N, C-alpha and C positions, 0 to 999 in steps of 0.2 A: 509490485513484488510481493511473493507470499512469505511462509512462516520461515523458510531456509533460504530467504534472499530471494523469494519469487517475488514478486508485487502484490499485493492486495491487501507488489506485496504489501503482492498480499495486498494478503497482504499487499491493504488497506486503499480510493476511489477513483475509476477510471473514465476518463472521455472516450467512448467508444464508436468505432467506427466499422461499416462493413463495405467491400468491393460491392461496388453495382453493375461493373461493365468490364468488360474484354474488349481489346481494339488491336487492329494488326497496323503497325506501322515501320517505315524504313530506319527513321533516325532519331530515336527516344531521345538521345543527348543533344539534339537540339533544343527540342521543348524542355529539357531541365532546367535550362538557362532562365526561361522566362517567369516572370509574374511572381517571383519571388517563392516558388513552389520548392517543396522537400522531396527530393525524388530518394525512395528507399528500393534500394538493388539488389536486397537479398533474400528475395523472395523465392529463387530457384534459377535454373539456367533460363535465359531469354525473357525473365518476369522482372517487371519493375511496379513500385506503386507511388503514385501522386499523392501528396499531402497539400494542400492548400492552406497556407497560413492565416488567411482570413476568415476562410468559412470553415475551417479544419474539415473539409471534405476530403474524401479518398475516392481514387479512382486506379484500377489496374490496367498495365500495359502489358501485352505479350509482344517480344520483339518480332518481326517476321515480315513479309510482303505484303504490299496492298495497303490500303486507309480505311479508316475507321471513325468513330468518335467514343467518347466516353462521359458518362454523366456521374459528377460527384454527387455523394450522398450527406446533405447538410446534418448537423450536428443537431439532435434532439433535446437533450440535455445534459447535464455534466457528468454524470453518473453512469449511464447506460450505452448500452451500444443501438444505433440505429440499424432497423432491419432492412432485409429485401429479399426478395421471395426466390433467389437461386442460390445454392453453395452457402448456406448462412450455418452460423455456429451461434446457436441460442444462447443467452444469458443462463438458462437451465444447463446447458451445456459447458459453459464456462466455469460455473460452482462445482459440478462435477468433476470437470479437469482440475479445478485448484486443488481439491482433496486428493486426487490421484498425485500431483504432483510435490503434494506437502503431506507425506505420512507424518506420523507422530515421531518427535526427536526429543534431543535434550533441553531445546528450548520450552517444551511444552511440558517435562518433566520439572522443570524450575518452576513456570508459574503454577503447574499441579499444586506445588507444594505449598503454596500461599494460599490458594484457593479452598484447599482442605481445613487451613487453620483459621479461616475468615468465617463469621457465622452469614454475612452478608456481602455479595459481590455483584460488582458491576463491570461487565466486559465491553470496554468501548472499542468499537470496531470489531465484535464478534466473529464475523464471516458465517461460517455454516455451523457454528457452535461447538466445535470439537471438543473446546475445555470444559464447557459445561456439562457434555455427554459425558465423558470421563469422569468429571468431580463426582457425579450422581452415579455412576459406576462404583466408584471408588468409596460411596458411604456418604457423603456431603447430605446433610439433612437442612441445612439452611437455605435460605433466599438467593436465588442465582437469576441476573438479570442480564441479559444480551443486548447490544444498541448496534445495529449497522443498518448503513443507506440501503443497501443492497438486497431489492427483496428476493432475487432468485437464490441467493446465499442464505437468507431467512427460511425461503420454503424448505431448505434442506435442513437447517436448523428446527424446524418445528416439528420434526420426527418424535422431538422428546417434549411431552406437554408439560412436565410441571417445571418448567424456567418460563419467567419473563422475557419476551422476544418483543422487541420494539424497533419499528425501524422509522431512522432519522440520523441526524447530523449531532456531532457530540457538542458544536457550537450551542444546538438548541435545546439540550437538557436543562430539565425543570426538577431535578430533584432536590431535597433540601436535606442534608444530614441523615441520610437513608441506609448508607452503605459503610461497611467495616474497611473494605477493600475494594480499590479499581486496578485493573489492569488492561493493558493496552498492548496486546501481543503482537507477533507478525509485523513488526515494525510500524505500526499503525500510526505509532508518533510520527513519523516523518511525511504524511500524507497532509498536514497542517504546512502548508508552505508557504503562507504569509504571516506577516507578525499578528494582525488582526484574528484570523483563524484559529492560529495557536494560541493567544492570548485568551479569546473567548472559550476553547474549548477547555484549557487548561483552568478557567473561572468555573466553568459549569461542572466540572468534574473534582475541583475542591469544594463546591458547595455540595454536591451531592453525598461527600464523606464526611463521615461523623469528625469530630475534634480528635486527632490523635491516630486519625485511619491512615492506610496507606495507598501508595500510588507505586506501582511497578510494571516497569516498560523497558524497551531496548532499543535502541538506534543504531545505524551501523555508524562504524567511527569513521568519519571523512579522510582522517589520514591516511587510511588505506587504501581510497579511490577505488574502492568496488565498482564502481561503473564504467570502469576502463575496460573490464571484462564483459560488459554487456555490448557486444557486438557482433555482427554476422558471421564472423570465424567462431563462433562458440554457440552454434544451435544445439537444442535439446530434441530428440526424437524420442517419442512417446507413444504407446497405445492407449487410447481413451476408454472410460467406462463402455461404450458401444463397439468398441472395437475397430474405430479407424486410425489407421497410422497416421500418426502427424509430426509436424515440427514446428518447434517454438524457436523465434528468430528475435533478439533484442536488437533496438538501433538507438544509440544516442544523439538527437537532436540539438541538444545545447547543454551547456554548463554554465550558469550564471550565478556569480556569487556563491551561494550555499545551496542552490535549487539545482538540480539535475531533471531534465525533461528527457521522454526518451517514449518509442512506441514498442509495443511487444504484437508480432503478429503470428495467428496462430492460421498455418496452413498445411496442405495434404505434402507428402513425402517429394510429390514433383514440383512443387512450388506454387501451386494455386493458393492463393490466400482466399482464407473462410472468413478471415475477422481481424481488424488491428485495433487495438486500444492503446489509447495514449495517456501518458501519466506524468505528475511530475513530483517528486519527493527533496525533501528538504534534509541536509545532511548538517546538523548541529555540533559544533564542538563542546568539551566539555565544559568550557567558560560559558557559552553561550546557554547551555543547558542549565547549568547551575543559576543564571542570571534570572532566566525566565521563570524558573520553579520557585526561586526566590521571590520573586514579584507576584505570585500567585497564591502565595500563603502557602509554600511546601518548604521544607528543610531535607536536603539529602543524607539520608541515614547510612547508605552503602552506595558504591562503586564498584562495580565488578567487570573484567574483561572477557570471561566466558561464561556459558553457563553451568559449569561446575563451580562457580562462585571462584573462580579464581582472579588474582589483581587485575588490574586496569593499566595497561601501559600503550605508548604509542602506538604499536604494532597490534594490539587487540582489535580482532575483525568488529567486536561490538562494542556497543558502550552500553551498560547495563544498571539500571537506577532504581534504587529504593529509596523513594521518599515519602515523609511523613507530613499530614496537613496539621499544620501549626497554628499560624493565626488565620481568623474567619475572613473572607473574600466572597463577593457576589458577583455574579456577571452585570458588567457595566461599568464596574468601580476600576477608575484608571490604574493600570498595573504598568510595572517597570520596563522601561524601554529595552529590547534586546539588545539594540546597538549603543545603548548608554555605558558606562564604565564597567566592565567586566571584571568579576571578581577572580582573583587569584586565586587557585586551587594548592593548598598547602597539604591536604591529606594525604595526596600520593604524589612525592616528587618527582617518581618515576615518569610521570607523564610530560614534563618540560623537556 
């Protein structure tokens, strides 16, 4: 999902798939029970989509008379969508749609206030580069750098030439004390779903910051359980940049500990799926955040519950963190286990 609760978001790495065939069958429910497949029945009247858990392939089925067959499309890699020759919705289309679905809002104003105060900024998971573009427009003259694994998003970002755009993963960054500020906007923090990836990404971020530099990010509050609203009964209808009338539908596949796995289907209004993206997001609570940040060499200076810097409470939609780089750490050094003894947070008693 993205900046306002959409994925990629956003906001922030999707394993993508596209429908490769449409078939006619009599009883799709009989097939739904087989082979442990996940059947997504929210694509429109008479249409279902089958996701094979072993290969993560997708096929679409239109309920009707007759028989046919469908060919699944295997995963090409962990980031982008596998293409096919008909009814596709490309990566470039998806990047443009992301900007349309996520207009400038209060979270962007919040991050921009920090960008404008920092002489050098690293945007981890920069997407289409909206923050850097606005920072330049607002008079920022220092170094701006955006990192993202999504090449199509970076293609849109690169329309601004005086920013350093880097395609890659947070865990692979190699900067050493070069930035005064790092931000992870659009809930990017949540895409680091394993302990290993989260530790590595925080370690490289800390290494990129000067001593005393700031890390600013937001993440959804797990106590609010926002994922319960990501279901077929809450579709989003939108007209995209090319004038196409689309319907965006979410379907949660699983909730395992603090990781939520779901699909995002981009379809026509009559239910023909154009693209299915699958993602997992991690919902860490305050105790978990404080523990992993401390282990990576950060000390939290402020916790906010909204983008106006209101107090954090159990019912806040977001957990917004401002952390300062204190002690030095480098990638590869052992960090505190997130599941180890979790610190009690006394800075805001209302959280408990």
